[in-house]
C-alpha positions as CSV (number, residue, x, y, z in Angstrom):
1,M,136.1,105.2,92.8
2,L,135.3,103.2,96.2
3,S,137.9,105.8,97.6
4,A,135.5,108.3,96.6
5,F,132.8,106.7,98.1
6,A,134.2,106.6,101.1
7,N,135.8,110.4,101.2
8,S,132.2,111.2,100.7
9,L,131.2,110.0,104.4
10,K,134.2,112.2,105.5
11,I,132.8,115.6,104.5
12,P,129.7,116.2,107.3
13,E,127.5,118.2,105.2
14,L,127.6,115.6,102.3
15,R,127.0,113.1,104.5
16,Q,124.3,115.0,106.1
17,R,122.4,115.6,102.5
18,I,123.3,111.4,101.9
19,F,121.3,110.2,104.7
20,F,119.1,113.0,104.2
21,T,118.1,111.7,100.9
22,F,118.4,107.9,101.9
23,A,116.0,108.6,104.3
24,L,113.2,110.2,102.2
25,I,113.7,107.7,99.6
26,F,112.9,105.1,102.0
27,L,109.4,107.2,103.2
28,C,108.3,107.2,99.0
29,R,109.3,103.6,98.9
30,I,107.0,102.8,102.3
31,L,104.0,104.5,100.3
32,T,104.4,102.0,97.5
33,A,103.8,99.0,100.2
34,V,100.6,100.3,101.9
35,P,97.6,99.1,100.4
36,A,94.6,101.7,99.8
37,P,91.8,101.3,101.6
38,G,89.1,99.0,100.7
39,V,90.3,96.3,98.7
40,S,90.9,92.6,99.3
41,A,94.7,91.2,100.2
42,A,93.4,88.0,99.1
43,A,92.4,89.4,95.5
44,L,95.1,92.0,95.2
45,R,97.5,88.4,95.4
46,E,95.3,87.3,92.7
47,L,95.4,90.0,90.4
48,M,99.0,90.7,90.5
49,D,99.3,86.9,89.0
50,S,96.7,87.9,86.0
51,I,98.5,91.2,85.6
52,S,101.8,89.9,85.2
53,Q,100.9,87.1,82.6
54,S,98.3,89.1,80.3
55,A,99.2,92.7,81.3
56,S,99.9,94.8,78.0
57,G,103.3,96.7,77.8
58,A,101.6,100.0,78.9
59,V,100.2,98.8,82.0
60,N,103.7,96.9,82.9
61,M,105.5,100.3,82.2
62,A,103.6,102.2,84.5
63,N,103.8,99.3,87.1
64,L,107.5,99.8,86.5
65,F,107.6,103.3,87.2
66,S,105.6,103.0,90.4
67,G,107.8,100.4,91.9
68,G,105.6,97.8,91.8
69,A,103.0,99.9,93.5
70,L,99.9,99.5,90.9
71,S,99.8,96.0,90.9
72,R,99.8,96.3,94.6
73,F,97.0,98.9,94.8
74,A,99.0,100.8,96.9
75,I,98.7,104.2,97.7
76,G,101.9,105.2,95.9
77,A,100.2,103.6,92.8
78,L,100.4,106.9,90.7
79,G,104.1,107.3,91.7
80,I,105.5,110.4,90.8
81,M,104.7,110.3,87.1
82,P,101.6,113.0,87.3
83,Y,104.1,115.4,88.3
84,I,106.8,114.2,85.4
85,S,103.9,114.7,82.9
86,A,102.7,117.9,84.2
87,S,106.6,119.5,84.3
88,I,106.5,118.4,80.6
89,I,102.9,120.0,79.4
90,I,104.2,123.3,81.3
91,Q,107.8,123.1,79.8
92,L,106.3,122.7,76.3
93,M,103.4,125.4,76.9
94,T,106.4,127.6,77.9
95,A,107.8,127.3,74.8
96,V,104.4,128.8,72.6
97,V,102.4,130.4,75.1
98,P,103.8,134.2,75.7
99,S,103.0,134.7,78.9
100,L,104.5,131.7,80.4
101,E,107.8,132.5,78.2
102,R,108.1,135.8,80.1
103,L,107.4,134.3,83.2
104,S,110.1,131.9,82.5
105,R,112.8,135.2,81.4
106,E,111.7,137.0,84.7
107,G,114.0,134.9,87.0
108,E,113.4,133.2,90.1
109,S,110.3,134.6,90.7
110,G,109.0,134.2,87.6
111,R,110.2,130.0,87.6
112,A,108.6,130.2,91.6
113,K,105.3,131.0,89.8
114,I,105.5,128.1,86.7
115,N,106.3,125.7,89.7
116,Q,103.3,127.0,90.9
117,Y,101.3,125.9,87.7
118,T,102.6,122.6,87.8
119,R,101.5,121.5,91.1
120,Y,97.8,122.9,90.2
121,L,98.0,120.8,87.1
122,T,99.5,117.6,88.9
123,L,97.0,117.6,91.2
124,I,94.1,117.7,88.4
125,L,96.0,114.8,86.8
126,C,96.5,113.2,90.1
127,A,92.6,113.2,90.9
128,V,91.7,112.4,87.0
129,Q,94.2,109.2,86.8
130,G,93.3,108.6,90.8
131,F,89.4,107.9,89.9
132,S,90.4,106.4,86.7
133,I,92.3,103.3,88.5
134,A,89.8,103.2,91.1
135,S,86.9,102.6,88.2
136,L,89.3,100.0,87.2
137,A,89.9,98.1,90.3
138,L,86.2,98.3,91.0
139,N,86.0,96.2,87.2
140,A,88.8,94.5,87.9
141,Q,87.2,91.0,88.8
142,Q,85.5,90.4,85.5
143,S,89.0,92.2,83.4
144,F,90.8,89.5,84.8
145,N,88.5,86.8,85.9
146,L,89.2,86.8,89.6
147,S,87.6,84.6,92.1
148,I,86.6,87.5,94.6
149,P,86.2,91.3,93.8
150,V,88.9,93.5,94.5
151,V,86.8,96.3,96.1
152,T,85.5,95.3,99.5
153,I,83.2,98.3,100.0
154,D,80.8,100.7,98.5
155,P,81.7,101.4,94.8
156,W,81.2,105.5,95.5
157,A,83.2,105.1,98.9
158,F,85.8,103.5,97.3
159,R,86.4,106.1,94.5
160,L,86.3,108.6,97.0
161,L,88.7,107.3,99.5
162,A,91.2,105.8,96.6
163,T,90.9,109.2,94.7
164,V,91.7,111.2,97.9
165,A,94.6,108.6,99.2
166,L,96.3,108.2,95.8
167,T,96.7,112.0,95.3
168,A,97.6,112.8,98.6
169,S,100.3,110.0,98.2
170,T,101.8,111.6,94.8
171,M,101.6,115.3,95.9
172,L,103.4,113.7,98.8
173,M,105.9,112.3,96.8
174,M,106.7,115.4,95.0
175,W,107.4,117.8,98.1
176,L,110.0,114.4,99.1
177,G,111.4,115.2,95.8
178,E,111.8,118.6,95.9
179,Q,113.1,118.4,99.6
180,I,115.8,116.1,98.5
181,T,116.5,118.5,95.3
182,E,117.0,121.2,98.3
183,R,118.5,119.5,101.4
184,G,119.6,116.3,99.7
185,I,121.8,115.4,96.4
186,G,120.8,114.8,93.1
187,N,117.3,115.6,91.6
188,G,114.7,114.2,93.8
189,V,112.1,113.9,91.8
190,S,114.5,111.6,89.3
191,L,115.8,109.9,92.3
192,I,112.5,108.7,93.1
193,I,111.7,107.3,89.8
194,T,115.4,105.7,89.9
195,V,114.6,103.8,93.1
196,N,111.4,102.8,92.1
197,I,112.5,101.0,88.7
198,L,115.4,99.3,90.6
199,G,112.7,98.1,93.3
200,S,112.2,95.9,90.2
201,L,115.5,94.9,90.1
202,P,115.2,91.5,92.5
203,D,112.3,90.3,90.9
204,A,114.0,90.6,87.7
205,V,116.6,88.7,88.8
206,R,114.3,85.9,90.3
207,A,112.3,86.0,87.0
208,A,115.8,85.1,85.0
209,S,117.1,82.6,87.4
210,R,113.9,80.4,86.8
211,M,114.4,81.0,82.8
212,F,117.7,79.8,83.1
213,F,117.8,77.5,86.5
214,P,114.5,76.4,87.0
215,G,115.3,73.5,89.6
216,G,113.4,70.0,89.5
217,N,112.9,68.2,86.6
218,V,112.1,71.6,84.8
219,V,113.5,71.8,81.5
220,P,115.2,75.6,81.4
221,T,113.4,77.6,78.8
222,H,117.0,78.9,77.7
223,S,120.1,77.6,77.3
224,L,123.2,79.1,79.0
225,F,124.4,80.3,75.6
226,H,121.4,82.6,76.1
227,L,122.7,83.8,79.5
228,V,126.2,84.8,78.2
229,T,124.6,86.6,75.0
230,L,122.0,88.3,77.5
231,I,125.0,89.3,79.9
232,V,127.0,90.3,77.7
233,L,124.3,92.6,75.8
234,F,124.0,93.8,79.2
235,F,127.3,95.4,79.5
236,L,126.8,96.5,76.2
237,V,123.7,98.4,76.0
238,V,124.6,99.9,79.3
239,A,127.9,101.4,77.7
240,A,126.2,102.3,75.2
241,T,123.8,104.1,77.4
242,V,126.2,106.0,79.0
243,A,128.3,106.7,76.1
244,I,125.0,108.8,74.4
245,T,123.9,110.0,77.7
246,Q,127.6,111.7,78.2
247,A,128.3,112.6,74.1
248,T,128.7,116.5,73.4
249,R,129.8,118.3,70.1
250,R,132.1,121.1,71.6
251,I,131.9,124.4,69.9
252,P,134.6,126.8,70.2
253,V,133.6,130.3,71.2
254,Q,136.0,133.1,71.5
255,Y,135.3,136.2,73.8
256,A,136.5,139.4,72.9
257,R,139.0,141.3,74.7
258,R,137.6,144.6,76.5
259,V,138.8,147.3,78.7
260,V,137.1,148.9,81.0
261,G,139.1,151.7,83.1
262,R,142.0,149.9,84.5
263,K,140.4,146.5,84.2
264,T,140.3,144.2,81.4
265,Y,137.2,141.3,80.5
266,G,137.1,138.6,78.1
267,G,139.8,137.5,75.6
268,Q,139.6,134.2,77.1
269,S,138.8,130.8,74.7
270,T,136.2,128.3,76.0
271,Y,133.7,126.3,74.3
272,M,130.2,125.2,74.2
273,P,128.8,121.9,74.4
274,L,126.1,120.7,72.7
275,K,124.5,117.2,73.8
276,V,124.0,114.4,70.8
277,N,121.0,113.6,72.6
278,Y,119.6,116.7,73.9
279,A,116.2,115.4,74.2
280,G,117.2,112.8,76.7
281,V,114.2,110.4,77.3
282,M,111.6,112.5,76.1
283,P,111.0,111.0,72.9
284,I,110.5,107.7,73.9
285,I,108.3,109.2,76.6
286,F,106.1,111.2,74.1
287,A,106.0,107.9,71.6
288,Q,104.7,105.3,74.1
289,A,102.2,107.9,75.3
290,I,100.7,108.5,71.9
291,L,101.2,104.9,71.1
292,M,99.3,104.2,73.7
293,F,95.7,105.7,73.1
294,P,94.9,104.5,69.6
295,P,94.4,100.4,70.3
296,P,90.9,101.0,73.2
297,V,89.9,103.8,71.0
298,L,90.0,101.9,67.7
299,N,88.8,98.5,69.8
300,Y,85.7,100.7,71.1
301,I,84.8,101.5,67.4
302,G,85.2,98.3,66.0
303,N,83.4,96.5,68.4
304,R,80.5,99.0,68.9
305,W,79.4,99.3,64.7
306,D,80.9,95.8,64.6
307,L,84.2,96.9,61.8
308,D,86.1,94.4,60.6
309,N,88.5,97.1,59.5
310,V,89.0,99.0,62.3
311,R,89.6,96.0,64.8
312,M,92.6,95.2,62.5
313,A,93.8,98.4,62.5
314,A,93.6,98.1,66.3
315,G,95.7,94.9,65.8
316,W,98.9,97.6,64.1
317,F,99.1,99.3,67.6
318,Q,99.6,95.9,69.6
319,F,102.7,96.0,71.7
320,G,105.9,94.6,69.5
321,S,104.2,94.1,66.2
322,T,106.0,94.9,63.4
323,P,103.8,97.9,62.6
324,F,104.0,99.1,65.7
325,M,107.9,98.9,66.2
326,W,107.9,101.0,62.9
327,M,105.5,103.5,64.2
328,Y,107.3,103.5,67.5
329,S,110.6,104.2,66.0
330,L,109.9,106.9,63.7
331,M,107.9,108.7,66.0
332,I,111.0,108.5,68.1
333,L,113.0,110.1,65.5
334,F,110.2,112.7,65.0
335,F,110.0,113.8,68.8
336,S,114.2,114.0,69.1
337,Y,113.4,116.8,66.7
338,F,110.4,118.5,68.0
339,W,112.1,118.6,71.5
340,V,115.3,120.1,69.5
341,A,113.0,122.5,67.9
342,T,111.0,123.9,70.9
343,Q,113.6,123.7,73.7
344,F,116.7,124.5,72.0
345,N,116.9,128.2,70.5
346,P,119.5,128.7,68.1
347,V,119.0,132.3,67.5
348,Q,118.6,133.6,71.6
349,I,122.1,131.8,72.1
350,A,123.7,133.8,69.3
351,D,122.2,136.9,70.2
352,D,123.7,136.3,74.1
353,L,127.2,135.2,72.5
354,K,127.1,138.7,70.6
355,R,125.5,140.6,73.6
356,N,128.6,139.2,75.8
357,G,131.4,139.9,73.3
358,G,131.6,136.2,71.9
359,Y,131.9,135.0,68.8
360,I,132.5,131.9,67.4
361,P,135.8,131.6,65.5
362,G,135.4,131.8,61.4
363,I,131.5,132.7,62.0
364,R,130.0,135.8,61.7
365,P,128.0,137.1,65.2
366,G,124.3,137.5,64.9
367,T,122.2,135.6,62.3
368,P,125.1,133.4,60.9
369,T,126.3,132.0,64.1
370,A,122.5,131.1,64.8
371,N,122.1,129.3,61.4
372,F,125.6,127.6,61.9
373,L,123.9,126.2,65.3
374,D,120.9,125.4,64.0
375,N,122.8,123.4,60.9
376,V,125.1,121.3,63.8
377,M,122.2,120.6,66.0
378,T,120.5,119.3,63.2
379,R,123.4,116.8,62.2
380,I,124.0,115.4,65.8
381,T,120.2,115.2,67.0
382,L,120.0,112.6,64.0
383,A,123.2,110.6,65.3
384,G,121.7,111.0,68.5
385,A,117.8,110.2,67.5
386,L,119.1,107.0,65.7
387,S,121.3,105.5,68.8
388,L,118.2,106.5,71.1
389,T,115.7,104.6,68.8
390,L,118.0,101.3,69.0
391,I,118.0,101.6,72.7
392,A,114.5,101.9,72.8
393,V,113.8,99.2,70.9
394,I,115.9,96.5,72.3
395,P,113.4,95.4,75.3
396,T,110.9,95.0,73.0
397,L,112.9,92.8,70.4
398,L,113.8,90.8,73.5
399,G,110.6,90.1,74.7
400,E,108.9,89.6,71.6
401,H,111.6,87.5,69.6
402,F,113.1,85.2,72.2
403,N,110.3,85.0,75.0
404,I,111.7,87.5,77.6
405,N,109.9,88.4,80.6
406,F,109.2,92.3,80.7
407,I,110.5,92.7,84.2
408,I,113.9,91.5,82.5
409,T,114.4,93.0,79.5
410,S,113.4,96.7,81.0
411,F,116.9,96.5,82.5
412,F,118.1,96.2,78.5
413,G,117.5,99.6,77.4
414,G,114.6,101.8,76.8
415,T,113.2,104.5,79.7
416,S,114.0,102.6,82.3
417,L,117.7,102.4,81.7
418,L,118.2,105.6,80.4
419,I,116.5,107.3,83.4
420,I,118.8,105.1,85.7
421,V,121.9,105.7,83.8
422,G,121.0,109.3,83.3
423,V,120.4,110.1,86.9
424,M,122.7,107.9,88.3
425,L,125.7,110.3,86.5
426,D,123.9,113.5,87.3
427,T,123.8,112.4,91.4
428,M,127.7,111.4,90.7
429,R,128.4,114.9,89.6
430,Q,126.9,116.3,92.2
431,I,128.8,114.3,94.9
432,E,132.0,114.9,93.1
433,S,131.5,118.3,92.8
434,H,131.5,118.4,97.0
435,L,134.4,116.5,96.8
436,L,136.2,118.6,94.4
437,N,135.3,121.3,96.8
438,R,136.6,120.0,99.7
439,H,140.1,118.7,98.0
440,Y,139.3,115.1,97.6
441,D,139.2,113.2,94.3
442,G,136.3,112.3,93.0
443,F,135.3,109.4,90.7
444,L,137.0,109.5,87.7
445,N,140.3,110.7,86.4
446,K,141.1,112.4,89.2
447,G,138.2,113.7,90.3
448,K,136.4,114.7,86.8
449,L,134.0,112.3,85.1
450,R,134.1,111.4,81.5
451,G,133.5,114.4,79.0
452,R,134.5,116.9,81.4
453,K,137.3,119.1,82.2
């Protein structure tokens, strides 16, 4: 594997792509460090301490995806997530809106039009979220009991400046991500999110060291047995995440031999890989996004009309509570099947196979093939959804039952680990394809990543 990394720098084109990617990622990291205009540096330091102690799971997750920019109120506080949200919304609408579905079938021109719609929606989401974050910053002194106000200029001028700065930063990140995808290596947007998550790794290491080796006369909060257990658990979870990300069910496909003039086409055997975790990280993102809204709404209603039952219901959605964990798990299972139902089209696949002279041995072409693919996908989705649910709840269980800081548990499963593993594997595949084209060995098994042939 080390030789593969060394060989990747020997190919001029690949070396240029790698350095180009690192340069643009460095620019994205700068955006997460530059503070927004009109904020007090002293108040921000106090705010960071308060957020780390009292923030909810949703706030911590948003701060993690922004690379810590949210807690610093940097111009990159929104990160690239508005673009991700817009992409998901447009992708879901493509499956249900006929005009968008027709655009998606028009080839490159249709995809370009859909990408343009995604950018417009990203701009709207950035403006709304930027204005919301600016308004929250104005009320941060009361919300977090700060000694000095965060904002040092006129409130409406701050709202305008902060909204423009946050929106422009996210749009710039989106453009940089597209440039990485086109001229660099890997998927640019995914790499930006991954680097933002990994930016919290030094803080996680420091927090873990304070847990087990606080120094001085301070008694450690956890024993060395817990440390060994965490290390073993980390490697097991990473291995399981890689396995579930790479796992596929291979459906054999045979193409009929066709004679056109003097040439013979088809006749070969291949396979159709169906991913066990077809939905990827989407079910976790959907579940977290939906469970984020009921608590503030129920608390407002309960406090507004003094309804104890409504306030008690709001406690059911408290991050880490038993009802929350059950709802979280069931929603991940549901959205795993929902994503497959909206994105996997067995009828279209069966028609494409039939049109190209392909068939699954033992299964008649057409409707029987579509039913077979649907049944297979339903069964393997159950295994993938259960595995995804287990990986998703591990950080919450560690945080709530073993009193471990969120910044540490975020690397033991959940959205962050799934994103890191998926993006790294995809980037390694792209680098490996360049190596194999230049007759170099790849990373694993003489240039073949596990799960490929």
